[in-house]
C-alpha positions in Angstrom: 0.0 0.0 0.0 1.4 3.3 -1.1 0.6 6.5 -3.0 1.4 4.6 -6.2 -0.6 1.5 -5.1 -3.5 2.7 -2.9 -6.3 0.6 -1.5 -9.7 1.0 -3.1 -12.2 2.7 -0.9 -14.3 -0.5 -0.7 -11.2 -2.3 0.7 -10.7 0.4 3.4 -14.3 0.3 4.3 -14.3 -3.4 4.6 -11.2 -3.4 6.8 -12.8 -0.9 9.1 -15.8 -3.1 9.3 -13.7 -6.2 10.1 -11.8 -4.4 12.8 -15.0 -3.2 14.4 -16.4 -6.7 14.2 -13.5 -7.9 16.4 -14.6 -5.5 19.1 -17.5 -7.7 20.0 -20.5 -6.7 22.1 -20.2 -3.7 24.6 -22.3 -2.3 27.3 -22.8 1.5 27.2 -25.0 4.0 28.9 -26.7 7.2 27.5 -29.8 9.2 27.2 -32.3 8.7 24.5 -32.8 11.9 22.4 -34.9 10.5 19.6 -37.0 7.4 18.9 -38.5 6.4 15.5 -40.2 3.3 14.3 -40.0 1.9 10.8 -42.1 -1.2 10.8 -40.6 -3.6 13.4 -37.2 -1.8 13.3 -36.6 0.9 15.9 -34.1 3.6 15.5 -32.7 5.5 18.5 -30.3 8.4 19.0 -28.2 7.8 22.2 -26.4 10.7 23.7 -23.8 11.1 26.4 -25.4 13.5 28.9 -22.0 14.9 29.9 -20.6 15.6 26.5 -21.5 16.5 22.9 -21.3 12.8 21.8 -24.2 10.9 20.2 -24.6 7.7 18.2 -27.2 6.0 16.1 -28.7 2.8 17.6 -30.7 0.3 15.6 -33.0 -2.4 17.2 -34.0 -5.4 15.0 -34.6 -7.7 17.9 -37.6 -6.1 19.6 -35.5 -5.2 22.7 -36.9 -1.7 22.8 -40.5 -3.0 22.5 -39.9 -5.3 25.5 -39.1 -2.4 27.8 -41.7 -1.7 30.5 -42.5 1.1 30.9 -42.1 2.1 27.3 -39.0 4.1 26.4 -39.4 7.9 25.8 -37.2 10.8 24.9 -34.9 11.7 27.8 -34.9 8.2 29.3 -31.6 7.0 30.7 -30.7 3.5 29.5 -28.0 0.9 29.5 -27.7 -1.1 26.3 -25.8 -4.2 25.2 -24.9 -3.7 21.5 -22.6 -4.7 18.7 -20.9 -2.0 16.6 -21.8 -2.3 12.9 -20.1 -0.6 10.0 -22.1 0.1 6.8 -19.7 -0.3 3.9 -21.8 1.5 1.3 -22.1 4.8 3.1 -19.3 4.6 5.7 -21.6 5.0 8.7 -21.4 3.5 12.2 -24.2 2.4 14.4 -24.9 0.1 17.3 -27.1 -2.9 16.9 -29.0 -3.5 20.1 -29.2 -6.9 21.8 -30.6 -5.8 25.1 -32.0 -2.5 26.6 -32.3 -1.8 30.3 -33.8 1.4 31.7 -32.0 2.9 34.6 -34.4 2.6 37.5 -35.3 5.2 40.1 -33.3 3.4 42.8 -30.2 3.3 40.6 -30.6 7.0 39.7 -30.9 8.0 43.3 -27.8 5.9 44.2 -25.8 7.6 41.4 -26.9 11.0 42.4 -25.9 10.3 46.0 -22.5 9.1 44.9 -22.1 12.3 42.8 -23.2 14.4 45.7 -20.6 12.9 48.0 -17.9 13.3 45.3 -18.7 17.0 44.8 -19.0 17.6 48.6 -15.6 16.0 49.1 -14.1 18.4 46.5 -15.5 21.4 48.5 -18.1 22.5 45.9 -20.7 22.7 48.7 -18.5 24.6 51.1 -20.1 27.8 52.5 -16.8 29.8 52.4 -16.7 29.5 48.6 -20.2 30.8 48.0 -20.3 34.4 46.7 -22.6 37.0 48.3 -25.5 38.3 46.2 -25.3 42.0 45.2 -27.7 44.3 47.0 -28.8 46.2 43.9 -27.7 44.3 40.7 -27.2 46.4 37.6 -28.5 43.6 35.4 -29.8 40.1 36.2 -29.3 37.0 34.1 -32.2 34.6 33.9 -31.8 31.1 32.4 -35.2 29.4 32.2 -37.6 27.4 29.9 -39.1 29.0 26.9 -42.3 31.0 27.8 -42.3 29.1 31.1 -44.2 29.9 34.3 -40.9 30.0 36.1 -39.8 32.9 33.9 -43.0 34.8 34.5 -42.8 34.2 38.3 -39.2 35.5 38.5 -39.9 38.6 36.3 -43.2 39.4 37.9 -42.0 39.2 41.5 -38.7 41.0 40.7 -40.5 43.8 38.9 -43.1 44.1 41.6 -40.3 44.8 44.1 -38.1 46.9 41.9 -39.8 48.2 38.7 -36.4 49.3 37.3 -34.9 45.8 37.4 -33.2 44.8 34.1 -33.0 41.2 33.0 -30.9 39.3 30.4 -33.1 36.3 29.7 -31.9 33.1 28.0 -34.7 30.7 27.1 -33.3 27.1 26.9 -34.5 23.5 27.2 -34.9 22.7 30.9 -35.5 19.0 30.6 -34.6 16.3 28.2 -31.3 15.5 26.5 -30.5 19.1 25.4 -31.0 20.7 28.7 -27.5 20.4 30.1 -25.8 21.7 27.0 -28.1 24.6 26.5 -28.1 25.7 30.2 -24.3 25.5 30.3 -24.0 27.5 27.1 -26.3 30.2 28.5 -24.5 30.2 31.8 -21.1 30.7 30.1 -22.5 33.6 28.0 -24.1 35.4 30.9 -21.0 34.8 33.1 -18.9 36.6 30.4 -21.2 39.7 30.4 -19.6 42.3 32.8 -23.0 44.0 33.2 -24.7 40.8 34.6 -24.1 40.8 38.4 -26.2 37.7 39.3 -27.6 34.7 37.4 -30.8 32.9 38.2 -31.4 29.4 36.9 -35.1 28.8 37.2 -37.5 25.9 36.4 -40.9 24.9 37.6 -41.7 21.6 39.4 -41.6 18.2 37.8 -40.8 14.6 38.4 -37.3 13.5 39.5 -36.5 12.5 35.9 -37.6 15.9 34.6 -35.2 17.6 37.1 -32.2 15.2 36.4 -30.4 17.8 34.2 -30.0 20.0 37.3 -28.1 17.2 39.0 -25.8 16.7 36.1 -22.1 16.8 37.0 -21.1 19.0 34.0 -23.7 21.6 34.9 -22.8 21.6 38.6 -19.1 22.1 37.9 -19.9 24.9 35.4 -21.9 26.7 38.1 -19.1 26.2 40.7 -16.6 27.7 38.3 -18.7 30.7 37.4 -17.4 34.1 38.5 -20.9 35.6 38.8 -23.1 34.6 41.8 -25.6 32.0 40.8 -29.1 31.4 42.3 -30.7 28.0 41.9 -34.5 28.1 41.7 -35.5 24.6 40.6 -38.9 23.1 41.2 -40.7 23.5 44.6 -39.6 23.3 48.2 -39.2 19.5 48.4 -37.2 19.4 45.1 -33.4 19.5 45.9 -31.3 18.8 42.8 -27.5 18.8 43.3 -27.4 22.3 41.7 -29.0 23.6 44.9 -26.0 22.6 46.9 -23.4 24.1 44.4 -25.2 27.4 43.7 -24.3 30.4 45.8 -27.9 30.8 47.0 -30.9 28.4 46.8 -34.4 29.6 46.3 -37.1 27.2 47.1 -39.2 28.4 44.1 -38.8 30.7 41.2 -41.1 33.1 43.0 -38.7 33.3 45.9 -35.8 33.9 43.5 -37.5 36.9 42.1 -37.9 38.3 45.6 -34.3 37.5 46.6 -32.3 39.0 43.8 -33.6 42.5 44.1 -34.5 44.7 47.1 -38.1 45.7 47.8 -38.2 49.3 46.7 -41.2 50.1 48.9 -39.6 48.4 51.9 -36.4 50.3 51.3 -38.2 53.6 51.0 -40.0 52.8 54.3 -36.7 52.0 55.9 -35.2 55.3 54.6 -38.2 57.3 55.9 -37.8 55.7 59.3 -34.1 56.3 59.3 -34.6 59.9 58.2 -37.2 60.4 61.0 -34.8 59.0 63.6 -32.0 61.1 62.3 -34.1 64.2 62.4 -35.2 63.4 66.0 -31.6 62.6 67.1 -30.4 65.9 65.5 -33.2 67.9 67.1 -32.4 66.3 70.5 -28.8 67.1 70.1 -29.4 70.7 69.1 -31.9 71.2 72.0 -29.3 69.7 74.5 -26.5 71.9 73.1 -28.8 75.0 73.1 -29.7 74.4 76.8 -26.1 73.9 77.7 -25.1 77.1 75.9 -27.9 79.0 77.6 -26.8 77.7 81.0 -23.2 78.7 80.2 -24.3 82.2 79.1 -26.4 82.5 82.3 -23.3 82.1 84.5 -22.0 85.4 86.0 -18.7 85.3 84.3 -20.5 85.3 80.9 -23.6 87.4 81.9 -21.3 90.2 83.1 -17.7 89.5 82.0 -16.4 92.8 83.4 -17.0 91.3 86.9 -14.1 89.0 86.4 -11.9 92.0 85.2 -13.0 94.1 88.1 -12.1 91.4 90.6 -8.7 90.9 88.9 -8.2 94.7 88.7 -8.8 95.1 92.5 -6.4 92.2 93.2 -3.8 93.9 90.9 -4.3 97.2 92.7 -3.9 95.6 96.1 -0.7 93.9 94.9 0.6 97.2 93.4 -0.2 99.0 96.7 1.6 96.3 98.7 4.5 96.4 96.3 4.7 100.2 96.5 4.6 100.2 100.3 7.3 97.6 100.5 9.5 99.5 98.0 8.9 102.8 100.0 9.7 101.0 103.2 12.8 99.5 101.7 13.9 102.8 100.2 13.4 104.5 103.6 15.5 101.9 105.4 18.1 102.1 102.8 18.2 105.9 103.0 18.6 105.8 106.8 21.4 103.2 106.4 23.1 105.4 103.8 22.9 108.5 106.0 24.3 106.5 108.9 27.1 105.2 106.8 27.7 108.7 105.5 27.9 110.1 109.0 30.4 107.4 110.0 32.4 108.0 106.9 32.4 111.7 107.5 33.5 111.2 111.1 36.4 109.1 109.9 37.4 111.5 107.1 40.6 113.5 107.4 38.6 116.5 106.5 36.5 116.2 109.6 39.8 116.3 111.6 40.9 119.4 109.7 37.5 121.0 110.4 38.1 120.6 114.1 41.3 122.8 113.8 43.9 120.3 113.1 46.4 120.6 110.2 48.4 118.1 108.1 52.1 119.0 107.8 54.1 117.6 105.0 57.7 117.9 103.9 57.9 120.4 101.1 60.4 118.3 99.2 59.2 114.8 99.6 55.5 115.5 100.3 55.6 112.9 103.1 53.3 113.5 106.1 55.4 114.6 109.1 54.8 112.9 112.3 58.0 113.8 114.0 59.5 117.3 114.3 63.0 115.9 113.8 62.1 114.7 110.4 61.1 118.1 109.1 63.2 119.9 106.6 63.7 123.7 106.3 60.5 124.0 104.4 57.2 122.4 105.1 53.6 122.5 103.8 50.6 122.9 106.0 47.2 121.8 104.9 44.3 123.4 106.7 40.5 122.8 106.7 40.4 125.5 104.1 43.4 126.0 102.0 47.1 125.2 102.7 50.3 127.1 103.7 54.0 127.0 102.8 56.2 127.7 105.8 59.8 127.8 106.8 60.9 125.9 109.9 62.7 128.3 112.3 62.8 126.0 115.2 62.3 122.3 116.0 60.9 121.5 119.4 61.0 117.8 120.2 58.1 116.4 122.2 58.8 115.2 125.6 58.2 111.6 126.3 55.0 110.9 128.2 
């Protein structure tokens, strides 16, 4: 086999068929999305609920007709089949040998196992749940086409906040396409920066109808969303796994409409009450401060401020008088002491001696004071109380010893 010697297409197709024939019978599980009957032959489309994978299934044996209750779209089944390759058109299908519907008990067991798995991964933890915005700019709503759930959410939200804006995505909320369409709508709304909260809403139904909202793919998509998600599936007793993963669970779509927006009338009442309380508190404070100011102004020091100055002026005058008296007394004592010292100094002064008739005799040449007549020269000076004399010594008389 080469580019120069290729296999004919019929040979390639036959080899593919031979290889698939060696695979033998397999057991597989999926969800029925389409059933059609052509005589005794039944054609099914089997889809993987967690991925965009589907395959044609053909029943020539009556296995589908033997199912009780009869199969319908959306049913979960386990089939035993043989892969068949059609040489003429190159198509692959599964030929059914046996079909088993997944019973309610098995579904519940699977959901319980999935719930434990997601809980162990922390997807139900309270600390990972995001708070809902108080006043969202825009609300995303994922719901069934023209459904009662959509009307309930919009009606109750608009009744509480008429200005509320919604981005609505109408999708399949049951059946084989539900998971894919809900996940796609969730991803689209999560990317919109104006959408601040997303509501996934559906009315009540059987457990089988609500199975898409316990799907692992959808639950993981909600857990990974950046925008807060509100689960509003079914009625109060209905608790799909989505309720545990979502950031907030509403028991009904009606409750979701009331939860995602504040009640404008209630908020206005609250504002009015707060405004009244604030006004009363401000009035009480102003009254209290006015009374305190009036009491302060009524005090003598503020009623007649000059009283304080007069009292201080009188005290200053008394202090000045006392200071003046002390200064005068001190000056008088100092004057007396000075006069006393002056008198003593005057009495000790040589001038006082001269005034009493004494004289000071000095040697005319040396100027030394003479205390002994023998020391006097021929000329002497005599200092009197008033003026002085120059004299000549004519005679020296020595003083007799006493």
